C-alpha positions in Angstrom: 39.9 -16.3 130.1 36.7 -17.4 131.9 34.2 -14.8 133.3 34.4 -15.0 137.1 31.1 -15.5 138.6 29.4 -15.7 142.3 25.8 -17.2 142.1 23.6 -16.0 145.2 20.9 -19.2 145.7 18.2 -20.4 147.6 18.4 -24.4 146.4 15.1 -24.8 144.5 14.6 -26.7 141.0 15.2 -23.6 139.2 18.8 -22.4 141.6 19.8 -26.0 140.6 19.4 -25.6 137.2 21.1 -22.5 137.2 23.8 -24.0 139.2 24.3 -26.8 136.5 23.8 -24.6 133.8 26.7 -21.9 135.8 29.6 -24.9 136.7 28.9 -26.7 132.9 29.9 -23.5 130.7 33.4 -22.9 129.6 33.3 -19.9 129.7 31.8 -19.1 133.4 33.9 -20.0 136.7 32.1 -20.4 139.7 34.1 -18.8 143.1 32.0 -20.1 145.3 28.3 -20.5 146.7 26.6 -18.1 148.6 23.0 -19.5 150.5 20.0 -17.4 151.5 17.0 -18.5 153.2 13.9 -18.7 150.5 12.3 -21.5 148.9 13.4 -23.7 151.8 15.3 -22.9 155.3 19.0 -21.8 154.9 19.8 -25.4 155.8 18.1 -27.6 153.3 19.6 -24.7 150.8 23.0 -25.5 151.9 22.2 -28.8 151.4 20.9 -28.9 148.2 23.0 -26.8 147.0 26.3 -29.3 147.9 24.1 -32.1 146.4 24.3 -30.4 143.0 27.6 -30.3 142.9 28.4 -33.7 143.7 26.1 -34.8 141.1 28.4 -32.2 138.6 31.8 -33.0 139.9 32.4 -30.1 140.9 35.5 -29.6 143.5 36.8 -26.4 144.8 34.5 -24.2 145.0 32.9 -22.8 148.5 29.4 -22.9 149.8 28.6 -20.9 152.5 25.9 -20.2 155.0 23.8 -17.2 154.9 21.1 -14.8 156.3 18.2 -17.1 157.8 15.5 -14.7 157.9 14.9 -11.1 155.8 15.8 -8.0 156.8 13.3 -6.7 159.0 10.7 -9.4 158.9 9.9 -13.6 158.8 10.5 -15.6 156.2 7.7 -16.7 154.6 7.5 -20.1 153.2 5.0 -20.5 149.6 7.8 -22.6 147.3 4.9 -25.4 146.6 6.4 -25.7 143.3 10.1 -26.9 144.3 8.7 -29.5 147.0 9.4 -30.1 150.5 13.5 -30.7 150.3 13.4 -27.4 147.2 14.1 -30.2 144.8 10.9 -32.1 144.2 11.9 -34.7 145.5 14.3 -36.0 143.7 16.8 -38.3 145.2 20.1 -37.6 145.8 22.9 -39.0 147.3 24.1 -37.5 150.5 26.7 -35.0 150.3 30.1 -35.2 152.6 30.3 -31.6 150.9 31.6 -29.7 154.0 30.6 -25.6 153.8 32.1 -23.3 154.4 33.0 -21.8 158.3 32.5 -18.5 157.0 28.8 -16.9 156.7 28.1 -16.1 153.4 28.4 -12.2 153.4 32.2 -12.9 154.9 32.3 -15.5 151.9 31.4 -12.9 149.2 33.6 -10.4 150.7 36.4 -12.3 151.4 36.2 -13.8 146.8 35.3 -10.7 145.3 38.5 -8.3 147.0 41.1 -11.4 146.1 40.7 -12.1 142.8 42.4 -11.0 140.4 40.1 -9.5 137.3 36.1 -8.2 138.2 33.3 -10.4 139.5 30.1 -10.8 138.9 27.7 -11.3 140.9 24.4 -13.7 140.2 21.9 -13.7 142.8 18.9 -15.4 142.2 17.3 -15.8 145.5 15.8 -13.0 148.3 18.1 -10.2 147.8 19.3 -10.8 152.0 22.9 -11.4 151.6 23.8 -9.4 148.7 21.9 -5.9 150.6 24.0 -7.2 153.6 27.1 -7.0 151.4 26.9 -4.4 149.7 26.2 -1.9 153.1 29.3 -3.9 155.5 31.5 -3.8 152.6 30.9 -0.9 150.1 34.8 -1.1 148.9 33.0 -3.8 146.6 31.0 -1.9 144.1 34.6 -1.2 142.5 35.6 -4.7 141.9 32.5 -5.9 140.9 31.6 -6.1 137.2 28.2 -6.5 137.3 25.0 -8.2 139.4 22.3 -10.1 137.5 19.1 -9.3 139.7 16.7 -11.9 138.6 13.6 -11.2 140.6 10.3 -8.1 140.8 8.1 -7.9 137.4 6.6 -5.5 134.9 3.1 -6.5 135.0 2.2 -8.5 137.7 3.3 -11.5 140.5 3.7 -14.9 141.3 3.1 -15.2 144.8 0.5 -11.7 145.2 -1.5 -9.9 142.7 1.7 -7.1 142.1 5.0 -9.2 143.6 7.2 -11.7 142.5 9.2 -14.3 145.4 12.4 -12.8 146.2 11.6 -9.4 146.0 8.6 -9.7 147.7 10.8 -12.3 150.6 12.7 -9.3 151.4 11.1 -6.1 149.5 14.0 -3.8 152.0 16.8 -6.2 150.9 15.9 -5.5 147.0 15.6 -2.0 146.9 19.3 -1.9 148.6 21.0 -3.5 145.8 19.1 -1.2 143.3 20.1 1.5 144.7 24.1 0.3 144.9 26.2 1.8 142.5 27.0 -1.7 140.9 25.7 -2.4 137.1 22.3 -4.1 137.3 21.2 -6.2 135.2 16.8 -7.1 135.9 15.7 -10.2 134.9 12.2 -10.7 136.1 9.5 -12.5 135.9 8.3 -12.2 132.7 11.4 -13.1 131.0 12.3 -16.2 134.0 8.8 -17.9 133.1 9.3 -17.7 128.8 11.8 -20.4 127.9 11.2 -24.2 128.5 12.8 -27.5 127.2 11.4 -30.0 124.5 10.2 -33.0 126.2 12.2 -34.8 123.6 15.6 -33.4 125.2 14.8 -33.8 129.0 13.8 -37.3 128.2 17.3 -37.7 126.7 18.7 -35.7 130.2 16.9 -38.4 132.8 18.2 -41.4 130.9 21.7 -40.3 130.3 24.6 -41.6 132.7 26.2 -38.3 133.2 24.7 -37.7 137.1 24.0 -34.1 136.1 22.3 -34.5 132.8 20.6 -37.0 134.5 19.9 -34.6 137.4 19.2 -31.6 134.8 16.3 -34.3 132.8 15.0 -35.1 136.2 14.6 -31.2 137.9 13.6 -30.3 134.1 10.6 -32.4 134.7 9.8 -31.1 137.6 8.9 -27.6 136.5 7.0 -28.4 133.7 4.5 -25.3 131.9 1.0 -24.9 132.9 -0.3 -24.2 129.3 -2.3 -26.2 126.8 1.9 -27.1 125.3 2.9 -29.0 128.4 3.1 -32.3 126.2 5.9 -31.6 124.2 7.3 -28.8 126.8 8.5 -29.5 130.4 11.0 -28.1 131.6 10.4 -24.1 132.6 14.2 -23.1 132.7 13.9 -19.3 135.1 16.6 -19.2 137.0 18.7 -20.6 134.8 17.9 -17.8 132.2 19.4 -15.5 134.2 23.2 -17.3 133.5 21.7 -17.6 129.6 22.1 -13.4 129.9 25.5 -13.8 130.9 26.7 -15.8 128.5 24.4 -15.8 125.4 23.6 -11.4 125.5 22.7 -11.3 122.1 19.1 -13.5 122.8 18.3 -10.9 125.3 16.2 -7.3 124.5 17.2 -5.1 127.7 15.8 -1.4 128.3 17.5 1.0 130.7 14.5 2.2 133.2 14.2 4.3 136.4 13.2 1.0 139.4 12.2 1.4 143.0 10.6 -1.5 145.0 6.9 -0.6 146.4 7.5 -1.0 150.6 4.4 -0.2 152.2 0.5 -1.2 151.7 -1.2 -3.4 149.5 1.8 -3.2 147.5 4.7 -4.1 149.5 7.5 -6.0 147.4 6.1 -5.1 144.2 9.2 -3.7 141.7 7.7 -0.8 139.7 9.8 -0.5 136.4 8.8 3.0 134.8 8.4 2.4 130.8 7.2 5.7 129.8 8.5 7.2 127.1 9.7 11.0 127.0 9.3 13.5 129.7 7.4 12.3 133.1 5.1 14.2 134.5 5.7 13.6 137.8 9.6 14.3 138.7 10.3 11.6 141.5 10.9 8.7 139.1 13.8 10.7 137.3 15.6 10.3 141.1 14.8 6.9 140.6 17.6 4.4 140.4 18.1 3.2 136.1 18.7 0.0 136.0 19.0 -2.5 132.7 16.0 -4.7 132.8 15.0 -7.6 130.3 12.2 -7.2 128.3 12.4 -9.7 125.3 14.6 -12.6 124.5 14.4 -15.5 122.1 13.2 -17.9 124.0 13.5 -20.9 121.1 17.3 -20.0 121.7 17.2 -19.6 124.5 16.5 -22.9 125.2 18.6 -24.4 122.6 21.7 -22.5 124.7 20.8 -24.5 127.5 20.6 -28.1 126.5 23.1 -27.2 124.8 25.4 -26.5 127.6 24.5 -29.5 129.5 25.2 -31.8 126.8 28.4 -30.5 127.4 28.9 -32.7 130.7 29.5 -35.4 128.6 31.5 -34.4 126.2 
């Protein structure tokens, strides 16, 4: 039986790759997608999500708009790498798909409670929707099998010296999710930034006849790594890696650590992950929630798993 999942997204180029992977994998069943402002404003997130679903030929999957700004602050846009539209300027047909009339939080609640089996929630965006869900409907904690939390960083940030975008955008929401009783695995910036796809695979995808495969190739070209290897590798998988963690957990190493989010000062939005071995001098970290954190991964095999799943659209 496929694993039932919900996706919470702010669809830019890497969310789009993650959605394509989730829809194409035979072991995953996407029940619905909730949208939150992040890489682009909420209305654009919904449009992008619907266009990706159209390219994949996915029917019957509800898409709902959620929070248009963080819990306490105004939204802050930094998505230059995703382009003005969030999809790197890729031209896709206009969508006739209608968004759900429900708010994203209501949709998540409804789908979780209606499911006959426990659901995994994969959150690839600022955590505003998920924090509201867990606060408004605490009963969902008993119906969620797991939360995959894409966000945070162990060493340094990508929007400030200390903070990763998804957590920095809404630190209070991120802390709320981390404190929830649901088992959590944090897929942070260090893992997010490593897997890439060979140029040859991306070129093959771009020339393919299936719209989902072709879109994957175009998205990969919008996500080129900034390194001396950029001639061989093109597509940083980013968010898609969090879905591969679900389907291929053997490719990832995790550790369980005390974690909290810094909510004040110059370090606001920093994810503090206490990886010190043995007894700690200070008592406070022992009171922090302990969650699983991805600490390493098999880069080549993660990329191979992605390529195999995208190729499956044509089979």
